[in-house]
N, C-alpha and C positions, 0 to 999 in steps of 0.2 A: 502494500501500500503506498500513496505517498504524501504528500502534506496536503497532499488538494483534499476534499472531502470526495469521495468517489472518481478518485485517481486511479487504479492500478494499473496491475497486470499479469500475465501469466506464465508461467515459464514449464514446462518439465522437467525432470530430473533428467533425461538424455538430452535438451536442449544445453542446460546450465553447467555440465559435464563439458559438452564439446563449446562452449562458447571459453568454460573454465579455461579450457587447455588448448583453446588460438591465442587466449591475451596470456596467458605465461608458459609459451612463444618467445610471445611479443617481448616482455619481459628479459625475457633467456633472447632474444636479440640484444636487448639495448644492454647485456654484462651483467642482471641484478641477476646475482645466487646465491644460497643460503650463506643465513646470517649481514644477510643485507638489509641494509630500512629502511623503509618505504611511505611516504605519508602520500597519501588519497585527502583530498580540494573538495569531494561532492557533497553532494546534494542527494538527499535522499529519495534513487532512481535506482535500477536493477544496474545498473552497470558500477556502482561501488560495493554489492554482494561479489558481483566479477569479478573483479579486482580482488580485494578480502582474498574470496577463496584460491584466487589465480598462487598472492601471493605469499598461504598457505603453502599450497603445491607443491612449491619449485625453495617452500624451506627460510625465506625474505619474513625478515620483519614488520607489522602494517603498524597505523599513528594515522587515525581519520582525525582530521580538523572539519565537521563540518562546514559547510557554505556563507551558515549569516558570521563568519569570524572573520575580526580584518583583518588585514595585509602584516599590521604589527601582531596578532596574535598566530597570525601564520607562520612567519617569520621566526619567532620566539619559539613553537617545539618543532622545526623545520632544524633550530639551530642547535636545538636538547635536543634530539632524541639521533639526531650525525645523521637523517639520510640521505641518503646515496638518488632519489629520483621523488620526484614528486608530481604526482596524475594530478591529473585536475577535466 
């Protein structure tokens, strides 16, 4: 379910697995490996879940910063966790 009333999407486990594997390959192609830190700066959308699961699939740690945070807050969180990639 999204932020707005009536905003929802349905996806099967098979479709989710396919999208997670695809995105995990994208992360690997960007040089992300096990133990790396990735920050996710996304609203409550399906792609947030896919990115989280893709990070878990390759063993990367993820830090979620919801899209309502300011640029300064985002910067502090990126620096605190020492992330190597920001997904927006």
